[in-house]
VOGU-3710 file (C-alpha; in Angstrom, 3 decimals, decimal comma):
1> matgkigits> -0,231/48,510/80,622  -0,818/50,345/77,377  -1,794/48,826/74,068  -1,987/50,381/70,660  -1,238/50,218/66,962  2,099/51,067/65,450  1,808/54,339/63,561  2,069/53,329/59,946  -0,112/54,053/56,948  0,365/50,608/55,465
11> enifpvikkf> -2,058/48,091/56,973  0,755/45,716/57,869  4,417/46,508/57,368  5,764/43,208/58,623  5,010/41,017/55,586  6,610/43,764/53,499  9,753/43,667/55,628  9,925/39,891/55,454  9,356/39,832/51,707  11,780/42,510/50,621
21> lyseqeiflr> 14,498/41,886/53,170  14,384/38,107/52,976  17,461/37,718/50,783  19,454/39,748/53,302  18,063/38,237/56,496  21,347/38,293/58,340  21,422/42,092/58,258  19,135/42,117/61,323  22,060/41,427/63,637  24,143/44,254/62,188
31> elisnavdat> 21,257/46,700/62,635  20,485/45,724/66,214  24,106/45,861/67,313  24,621/49,165/65,483  21,706/50,582/67,478  23,269/49,251/70,681  26,614/50,826/69,782  24,884/54,138/69,009  23,177/54,058/72,395  26,503/53,327/74,080
41> tkvkalarkg> 28,255/56,121/72,197  25,552/58,558/73,288  25,862/57,637/76,962  29,629/58,154/76,744  28,970/61,619/75,297  26,630/62,414/78,191  29,330/61,317/80,627  31,890/63,597/78,988  29,504/66,521/79,351  28,967/65,696/83,018
51> elkedlgdlt> 25,239/65,055/82,555  25,462/61,392/83,537  25,742/61,223/87,300  26,543/57,519/87,659  29,676/55,685/86,552  29,728/54,418/82,998  30,754/50,961/84,172  31,090/48,065/81,758  29,885/49,159/78,288  30,220/45,796/76,544
61> vrvsvdkdkk> 27,357/44,995/74,163  26,458/41,362/74,738  24,787/38,886/72,427  23,378/35,633/73,792  21,501/32,681/72,340  19,072/30,454/74,207  18,415/27,467/72,005  15,772/26,003/74,334  13,737/29,203/74,468  14,509/29,931/70,792
71> titvsdrgig> 15,681/33,456/71,607  18,524/35,778/70,680  19,161/38,699/73,026  21,177/41,842/72,289  21,937/43,806/75,466  23,614/47,172/75,947  24,251/49,624/78,788  23,659/52,692/76,676  21,239/55,547/77,195  18,135/53,341/77,189
81> mseeevdkyi> 14,634/54,663/76,494  11,753/56,019/78,495  8,123/55,111/77,781  7,765/58,321/75,768  10,881/57,564/73,743  9,720/54,022/72,970  6,469/55,469/71,708  8,319/58,039/69,611  11,128/55,927/68,190  9,560/52,478/68,002
91> nqiafssage> 5,821/52,980/67,537  5,939/55,700/64,906  7,136/54,597/61,468  6,569/57,514/59,150  6,275/57,032/55,430  3,607/58,072/52,979  2,259/54,828/51,580  3,085/51,190/51,084  2,867/51,627/47,318  5,472/54,377/47,234
101> flekykdsid> 7,602/52,425/49,682  7,682/49,309/47,537  8,149/51,037/44,209  10,895/53,429/45,264  12,984/51,148/47,423  12,332/47,586/46,262  15,852/47,232/44,772  17,806/48,389/47,814  17,832/46,586/51,124  19,958/49,279/52,753
111> aiighfglgf> 17,656/51,992/51,397  14,610/50,403/53,049  16,320/50,206/56,406  18,135/53,517/56,355  15,508/55,740/54,749  12,632/54,709/56,998  14,556/54,083/60,223  13,681/50,417/60,031  16,913/49,151/61,563  15,121/47,839/64,609
121> ysafmvsekv> 12,255/46,399/62,561  14,680/44,225/60,604  14,416/41,998/63,694  11,049/40,794/62,381  12,764/39,162/59,400  13,687/36,275/61,686  11,293/36,644/64,615  7,714/35,730/65,403  7,793/38,077/68,402  10,145/40,811/69,577
131> eivtkswqsd> 10,518/42,230/73,096  12,253/45,402/74,217  13,165/45,768/77,886  14,697/49,198/78,447  15,533/51,726/81,171  16,508/55,303/80,467  19,723/56,862/81,786  17,466/59,462/83,401  16,952/58,355/87,001  13,335/59,558/87,208
141> kkavrwvcdg> 12,194/57,349/84,322  10,700/53,912/84,835  11,825/50,805/82,985  9,380/49,601/80,323  8,704/46,447/78,343  7,432/46,582/74,732  6,145/43,458/72,969  4,983/42,966/69,375  4,101/39,710/67,616  4,593/40,916/64,043
151> speytleetd> 1,226/42,612/63,674  0,576/46,351/64,043  -0,634/45,757/67,634  1,814/46,090/70,524  1,802/46,210/74,336  3,840/48,634/76,442  4,072/48,343/80,237  6,291/49,144/83,171  8,703/46,415/84,202  11,563/45,660/86,573
161> ktdrgtdiil> 15,035/46,587/85,358  17,606/48,084/87,676  20,360/48,974/85,220  20,172/51,501/82,390  20,281/50,251/78,821  18,265/48,045/76,500  17,693/44,351/75,923  16,270/43,337/72,543  14,858/39,808/72,764  14,071/38,036/69,488
171> hidndsteyl> 11,786/35,002/69,580  13,051/33,232/66,460  10,448/31,894/64,044  10,490/28,333/62,703  11,922/29,389/59,343  14,993/30,989/60,899  16,234/28,477/63,461  19,671/28,465/61,822  20,318/31,672/63,768  20,088/29,757/67,030
181> edskieallk> 23,415/28,096/66,272  26,349/29,707/68,076  28,596/29,192/65,071  26,182/31,123/62,819  25,911/34,074/65,188  29,655/34,190/65,781  30,275/34,189/62,001  27,849/37,107/61,546  29,397/39,042/64,397  32,844/38,613/62,890
191> kyclflpvpi> 31,540/39,667/59,500  29,629/42,787/60,528  31,017/43,804/63,911  34,709/42,949/63,819  35,835/46,567/64,217  32,989/48,293/66,052  34,127/50,952/68,564  32,373/49,293/71,511  33,301/45,815/72,819  30,951/43,101/71,557
201> gfgkekewke> 30,765/40,039/73,777  29,481/36,637/72,685  29,904/33,728/75,051  32,837/33,216/77,395  36,522/32,654/76,867  37,664/29,063/77,289  40,919/27,550/78,453  42,337/24,040/78,431  42,057/22,358/81,820  42,235/18,687/82,687
211> dkyvetgkdk> 41,986/17,488/79,082  39,072/19,713/78,115  38,088/23,319/77,430  36,264/25,077/80,265  34,735/28,550/80,399  36,677/31,159/82,344  33,803/33,514/83,116  35,477/36,238/81,054  33,565/37,655/78,088  34,721/36,498/74,684
221> iindtdplwl> 35,174/39,786/72,858  34,581/39,466/69,136  35,884/42,794/67,904  38,879/45,109/67,800  37,609/48,502/68,980  40,657/50,396/67,753  41,375/49,134/64,231  44,622/49,963/62,523  43,137/52,252/59,882  42,102/54,768/62,581
231> kkpvdvkded> 45,683/55,235/63,716  47,987/57,838/62,239  50,276/56,373/59,542  53,358/57,678/61,372  52,429/55,516/64,366  52,112/52,266/62,393  55,009/49,917/61,592  55,348/47,551/58,626  54,775/44,525/60,823  51,523/46,097/62,074
241> ykafykklyp> 50,251/46,413/58,522  51,133/42,783/57,797  49,477/41,563/60,991  46,318/43,511/60,186  46,274/42,001/56,694  46,351/38,535/58,266  43,438/39,524/60,490  41,422/40,657/57,472  42,356/37,623/55,354  43,295/34,773/57,695
251> tsfedplfni> 43,378/32,235/54,844  45,909/34,228/52,813  49,347/32,609/52,716  51,201/35,465/51,043  52,097/38,888/52,376  50,866/41,862/50,348  53,390/43,703/48,198  52,812/47,031/49,941  49,971/49,193/51,240  48,437/52,663/51,182
261> hlnvdypfnl> 47,138/54,231/54,395  44,298/56,682/53,711  43,528/59,435/56,206  41,458/62,302/54,785  39,224/64,741/56,667  38,626/67,393/53,999  36,692/67,912/51,743  35,310/64,511/52,781  36,016/61,990/55,505  37,831/58,829/54,502
271> tgilyfpkir> 40,086/56,447/56,346  41,318/53,033/55,348  44,186/50,809/54,338  44,511/49,366/50,849  46,847/46,472/50,154  48,422/45,446/46,853  48,173/41,644/46,660  50,115/39,557/44,185  48,008/39,518/41,019  49,123/37,095/38,338
281> tnleiqknki> 46,419/35,561/36,153  43,047/35,031/37,827  41,373/38,419/38,167  37,955/37,221/39,300  39,305/35,487/42,388  40,939/38,735/43,452  37,773/40,825/43,403  35,394/41,609/46,294  38,220/41,835/48,794  37,841/45,499/49,832
291> qlycnqvfvt> 35,675/45,746/52,927  33,546/48,881/53,174  32,711/50,282/56,610  30,629/53,200/57,775  31,886/54,416/61,139  33,437/50,985/61,739  30,228/49,107/60,864  30,763/46,605/58,045  28,482/47,304/55,100  29,686/45,319/52,090
301> dsvegivpef> 32,680/43,864/50,286  31,135/44,687/46,906  32,485/48,163/46,242  31,815/48,535/42,499  30,519/52,029/41,878  32,340/53,366/44,926  35,869/52,774/43,664  36,972/52,423/40,024  36,684/48,909/38,623  40,435/48,260/38,552
311> ltllhgvlds> 40,801/49,157/42,240  38,469/46,287/43,171  41,511/44,056/42,616  43,077/45,547/45,740  42,430/44,267/49,245  41,819/46,178/52,448  39,379/48,476/54,231  37,610/51,739/53,410  35,683/53,606/56,108  33,710/56,767/55,404
321> pdiplnvsrs> 30,583/58,343/56,865  30,311/60,456/53,694  29,382/57,577/51,396  25,556/57,456/51,249  25,135/53,743/51,822  21,372/53,782/52,189  20,679/54,428/48,513  20,758/52,446/45,308  23,970/51,550/43,467  22,972/53,728/40,507
331> ylqsdsnvkk> 22,637/56,693/42,851  26,018/55,916/44,360  27,682/56,132/40,966  26,398/59,670/40,399  26,870/60,981/43,925  29,364/63,855/44,054  31,005/62,703/47,286  31,473/59,193/45,925  33,099/60,600/42,791  35,471/62,739/44,865
341> isnhitkkva> 36,398/59,781/47,036  36,859/57,554/43,986  39,120/60,111/42,294  41,096/60,591/45,494  41,731/56,868/45,916  42,827/56,603/42,273  45,249/59,492/42,767  46,638/58,047/46,023  47,266/54,676/44,358  49,017/56,336/41,413
351> dklsdifknn> 51,042/58,573/43,747  52,139/55,569/45,807  53,384/53,679/42,745  55,045/56,802/41,361  56,785/57,414/44,680  58,176/53,870/44,750  59,318/54,261/41,140  61,176/57,479/41,925  62,664/56,468/45,271  63,006/52,694/45,146
361> redlekkwdd> 62,787/51,620/41,521  64,689/48,400/42,167  62,000/47,273/44,610  59,261/48,115/42,089  61,049/46,099/39,409  61,206/43,072/41,715  57,464/43,256/42,351  56,413/44,322/38,867  55,362/40,910/37,553  52,920/40,645/40,467
371> lklfiqygml> 51,599/44,179/39,874  51,521/44,346/36,107  47,978/43,040/35,548  46,566/45,474/38,081  48,362/48,467/36,543  47,422/47,472/32,997  43,797/47,005/34,046  43,838/50,490/35,557  45,424/52,095/32,504  42,947/50,382/30,185
381> tndkfydsak> 39,849/51,366/32,159  40,697/54,693/33,793  42,077/57,643/31,802  43,269/59,536/34,873  45,210/56,537/36,075  46,685/56,058/32,597  47,949/59,639/32,557  49,767/59,042/35,852  50,948/55,498/35,238  52,398/55,974/31,743
391> dfylfkntdg> 55,489/57,574/33,266  56,283/54,684/35,618  54,925/51,704/33,670  57,792/49,257/33,155  58,643/46,945/30,270  61,023/44,006/30,654  63,128/42,699/27,785  64,331/39,157/27,201  67,567/39,974/29,048  65,642/40,886/32,207
401> kwftleeykn> 66,260/44,633/31,978  63,543/47,183/32,754  62,512/50,330/30,886  59,781/52,937/30,811  58,154/53,554/27,447  60,242/56,649/26,761  63,460/55,027/27,970  62,927/52,053/25,701  61,967/54,152/22,714  65,146/56,190/23,026
411> ivkdnqtdkn> 67,284/53,049/23,261  65,869/51,200/20,221  64,813/54,013/17,885  68,135/54,251/16,016  68,147/50,590/15,029  64,438/49,728/15,031  62,890/52,603/13,107  61,395/51,519/9,807  61,333/53,388/6,491  58,050/55,089/7,537
421> ntviflyatd> 59,747/56,575/10,624  57,814/54,279/12,973  59,701/52,780/15,921  59,029/49,036/16,022  58,854/47,404/19,452  59,516/43,695/18,934  58,121/41,425/21,601  57,714/37,779/22,548  54,999/36,174/24,641  56,961/33,043/25,505
431> keaqysfiea> 60,735/33,237/25,728  61,212/29,502/25,319  58,641/28,840/22,592  59,835/31,798/20,487  63,528/31,324/21,232  64,705/30,963/17,624  62,897/34,140/16,558  64,323/36,057/19,516  67,836/34,906/18,674  67,362/35,875/15,028
441> akskaydvli> 66,325/39,373/16,146  69,300/39,660/18,468  71,633/38,653/15,639  70,564/41,884/13,918  71,132/43,823/17,169  67,388/44,186/17,707  65,944/44,147/21,219  62,902/42,056/22,190  60,420/42,736/25,004  58,538/40,116/26,996
451> ldsafdahfv> 54,766/40,710/26,954  53,119/37,730/28,592  50,108/39,017/30,530  46,429/38,425/29,779  45,890/42,120/28,976  48,892/42,689/26,716  46,974/42,506/23,413  44,552/45,193/24,611  47,341/47,161/26,256  49,584/47,460/23,201
461> nqleqknqni> 46,549/48,546/21,182  46,023/51,361/23,660  49,690/52,378/23,570  49,697/52,442/19,767  46,589/54,647/19,723  48,083/57,100/22,201  51,594/57,039/20,664  51,242/57,289/16,903  54,925/56,782/16,059  55,374/53,363/17,691
471> rfmrvdsdtl> 54,077/49,922/16,754  54,304/46,601/18,585  55,081/43,507/16,520  55,443/39,999/17,875  58,814/38,672/16,860  57,321/35,645/15,081  54,552/37,520/13,248  56,678/37,951/10,103  60,237/37,833/8,854  62,487/40,423/10,456
481> dklirkedap> 63,039/42,297/7,220  59,284/42,765/6,955  58,777/43,531/10,643  61,257/46,380/10,447  61,243/47,329/6,777  64,217/49,603/6,237  63,873/49,842/2,463  61,770/48,483/-0,376  61,788/44,705/-0,541  64,201/43,150/-3,058
491> kssltdsqkt> 62,532/41,522/-6,017  62,009/37,805/-6,056  64,131/35,723/-8,422  61,177/33,430/-9,114  58,621/33,869/-11,856  54,926/33,741/-11,056  54,763/30,301/-12,647  57,631/29,041/-10,491  55,973/30,413/-7,363  52,773/28,570/-8,271
501> disavfnsqt> 54,669/25,302/-8,715  56,721/25,605/-5,522  53,608/26,659/-3,581  51,942/23,432/-4,693  54,971/21,467/-3,470  54,920/22,991/0,032  51,181/23,440/0,402  50,555/19,743/-0,153  52,613/18,861/2,941  51,244/21,418/5,415
511> pkntkmnftv> 49,018/20,112/8,263  45,443/19,591/7,157  42,990/20,431/9,908  40,221/22,914/10,620  42,260/24,876/13,155  45,037/26,058/10,828  45,148/27,463/7,311  48,533/27,881/5,603  49,500/30,288/2,840  52,868/29,768/1,143
521> efdtlsaedl> 54,897/32,972/0,742  58,348/33,642/-0,641  60,922/36,026/0,786  64,460/36,991/-0,227  66,149/36,593/3,124  69,805/36,053/3,844  71,401/32,631/3,396  71,905/32,487/7,191  68,200/32,788/7,947  66,050/29,678/8,336
531> pvmvtqsefm> 65,028/27,968/5,073  61,320/27,838/6,027  59,462/29,731/8,756  55,901/29,841/10,089  54,521/33,294/10,904  51,117/34,694/11,825  49,993/38,222/11,062  50,148/40,583/14,036  46,605/41,814/13,438  44,881/38,425/13,370
541> rrmkdmgkmg> 46,857/36,985/16,251  46,191/40,078/18,364  42,474/39,997/17,572  42,290/36,349/18,643  44,207/37,120/21,840  41,790/39,926/22,670  38,905/37,637/21,821  40,028/35,253/24,564  39,394/38,045/27,091  35,782/38,401/25,940
551> gpeasfynnl> 34,025/41,338/24,334  31,815/41,709/21,246  34,474/40,394/18,854  35,310/37,383/21,019  33,093/34,749/19,431  33,840/35,945/15,897  37,632/35,861/16,151  37,771/32,814/18,420  35,851/30,760/15,858  38,223/31,652/13,037
561> pdnlnlvvne> 41,047/29,206/12,212  44,627/30,364/12,628  45,748/31,836/9,298  49,457/31,099/9,135  52,142/31,980/6,620  54,671/29,373/5,506  57,561/31,616/4,484  60,087/30,030/2,085  63,518/31,672/2,058  64,554/31,848/-1,608
571> nhpvvkelfk> 68,197/32,498/-0,744  68,812/29,557/1,544  71,131/26,929/-0,052  68,809/24,040/0,848  65,838/25,825/-0,716  67,790/26,738/-3,855  68,811/23,117/-4,223  65,203/22,053/-3,734  63,977/24,502/-6,385  66,488/23,071/-8,848
581> dveektansv> 65,517/19,503/-7,988  61,804/20,273/-8,417  62,381/21,756/-11,843  64,580/18,871/-13,024  62,370/16,044/-11,790  59,036/17,471/-12,889  60,017/18,965/-16,244  59,158/15,900/-18,370  55,897/15,282/-16,532  54,565/18,837/-16,746
591> apfdgelkgl> 55,665/19,511/-20,363  52,597/17,818/-21,942  50,290/19,692/-19,600  52,009/22,984/-20,427  51,550/22,330/-24,136  47,910/21,439/-23,682  47,304/24,466/-21,485  48,922/26,723/-24,071  46,502/25,528/-26,761  43,412/25,680/-24,489
601> kadleslekl> 44,226/29,171/-23,262  44,791/30,334/-26,842  41,354/28,990/-27,813  39,774/30,684/-24,806  41,488/33,969/-25,608  40,213/33,828/-29,197  36,670/33,139/-28,001  36,796/36,001/-25,518  38,000/38,381/-28,257  35,112/37,249/-30,444
611> tkdkkeeeit> 32,518/37,972/-27,748  34,233/40,983/-26,162  32,023/43,634/-27,767  28,784/41,684/-27,444  26,159/42,334/-24,811  25,320/39,438/-22,554  22,058/38,679/-24,383  23,876/38,726/-27,755  26,243/35,904/-26,822  24,892/32,642/-28,255
621> seekakkeel> 24,299/29,554/-26,144  26,907/27,708/-28,253  29,516/30,387/-27,403  28,651/30,221/-23,700  28,834/26,432/-23,711  32,164/26,500/-25,535  33,605/28,973/-23,001  32,474/26,832/-20,036  33,940/23,749/-21,724  37,318/25,447/-22,257
631> qkkisdvenn> 37,410/26,770/-18,669  36,670/23,302/-17,291  39,374/21,695/-19,435  41,892/24,310/-18,317  40,956/23,707/-14,671  41,269/19,939/-15,075  44,660/20,221/-16,771  45,914/22,673/-14,110  44,821/20,264/-11,385  46,605/17,383/-13,109
641> rkkvfedyaa> 49,670/19,570/-13,516  49,483/20,552/-9,841  49,311/16,890/-8,855  52,742/16,364/-10,429  54,233/18,720/-7,839  52,171/17,226/-5,034  53,448/13,736/-5,970  56,981/15,082/-6,043  56,538/16,547/-2,543  55,150/13,281/-1,214
651> snikvkqlid> 58,202/11,399/-2,469  60,789/13,949/-1,266  61,471/13,682/2,455  63,122/17,112/2,498  59,865/18,989/1,854  58,005/17,575/4,845  61,150/17,813/6,937  61,579/21,528/6,207  57,933/22,228/7,056  58,090/20,232/10,292
661> lallannmlk> 61,275/22,026/11,320  59,453/25,339/10,881  56,497/24,066/12,921  58,845/22,734/15,579  60,522/26,148/15,875  57,065/27,564/16,714  56,214/24,806/19,195  53,427/23,716/16,836  54,552/20,150/16,127  52,896/17,785/18,577
671> gedlakfvkr> 51,421/14,360/19,064  51,463/11,991/16,099  53,061/14,586/13,795  55,952/15,015/16,218  56,435/11,250/16,504  56,517/10,921/12,710  59,017/13,760/12,480  61,357/12,079/14,966  61,126/8,758/13,120  61,701/10,464/9,772
681> svefvgk> 64,678/12,381/11,184  66,311/9,167/12,340  65,808/7,625/8,907  67,083/10,799/7,259  70,271/10,806/9,341  70,871/7,139/8,568  70,873/7,684/4,816
//
């Protein structure tokens, strides 16, 4: 029996392993089984070359748990190791210093394992002692047993083992007893080893006999050694792709929309299958669904930095030996092979969508609502994808018809080009809530798009920046004549004084809360248009919509109240009648105020003329006091005058009714206000 110290420059590597690999303890099983698979692959290669004289026999890698002995054993029938090979591959861990080790690789679990060949030593994350019992494929080599208790000391001696291969026996420490549960080990095997190229056995198959399950004696094989992504696409049917999707995501109740089968061997190696799931509103739930493999060994389902951000919404499998997994994420993002692979996947996704658009557009239109968020996300975050997708991106109008950007522009440009030669794309976000505005647009032969996704505010901004001669306007963001201004606006028939008075009438009856601010505006619309409308500027509404998606402006715009316009149609018969009624019923009350204001303003004007050429320090305190007194009197009289119109509005049911009708048309009348409106309407009808 030989004893010795493991060849390391650090005094004790094992506390380091436990400390820095602790958060990823479960990786030990992946590493040990990967080693077993490597050993099995090598013995198969020897057999092909004719160097192995015995039969290969059963090559299943077996995992077993002995709860009583507190052990986990990983056994293979691979090439095994001789005493010299154990000393070379197990006892010699070559790295310069513990300090360099910790500093350079403290942020990457995979880097620690891969860079220093510590795959086997990950076993000490969960073990107080590890044994290796191994016999080389070479018939003249003796079987040996290596034992280490987590210190640099080890023992190595000859032992009895008749069959080639290696058994790794982990004596589980008290902090890791969870790994002695069969359910835990089976879950890890299914996570990391589901598609390894060598059969992985854990336990025995069971069948139902005499009212209970009994073991059959046949190994329970965990993995599929020939996964679908390794097959040629021409040999795979649609039902195979769907069945494989169910295997990857057994809790998914919906079939994917379609898939892309990747099979590249130059200038890099990449295989895989990507699925397009239905993506509607919740993006976060969709992420972390692409499983990354390296030669069929599961590595991670967090593929940011390996594929573009928008592609993380897809599901499926990527397998490539050319992705340097044993390095940091920051290194991954700058690696040339990763960039090539990332660009290739982006191109394949764009090509797939373009191909469906060209050859089966009807099918793409049917699935578009489930794809739209994904495609928008890609166009917003990836310039190369935008350049490809802009030609097949589809818009749907309120009649359910589909158009590309250029198709739609050509259809609406004759009727929806404004006086500045800009084509206006009208849109709605809710067909039901904005119904009256949509119908008003259609009455002028305008077309209206439906833009109802979470990204639309950002997306139309991008389209406007890249297409200078188009502009998107929500159909309720202003009156139609202003949305698509064909000529200069006709002049108002109201004087500034009349506008001030009527504004006071309507403003006094608008909702008073901190969430909405109303500004009364006047417009010379047709007599057929609504008498009063509520609109919100495209800019402010869009900024608030984008704020809901986060970003630096989010808190600023989200905290602002909704600034709304109460647009009064001067040409509507009801409004004209109201104007006349206001003037008649307030004339006597406001006349004294008008006379008083005339005198006060004349006095103020005279005082201002007197002090116009004086410097500030030359104006006397009496003159300043007189000016302040006149300004206060004017303000008080104007407020009293304004109250006349507010009192009129409070006593005239038509004013509140017109405002509530406008709010109702925008789906903004709710709760107590809606109940009052209904009651008032009943009373109004009964008069």
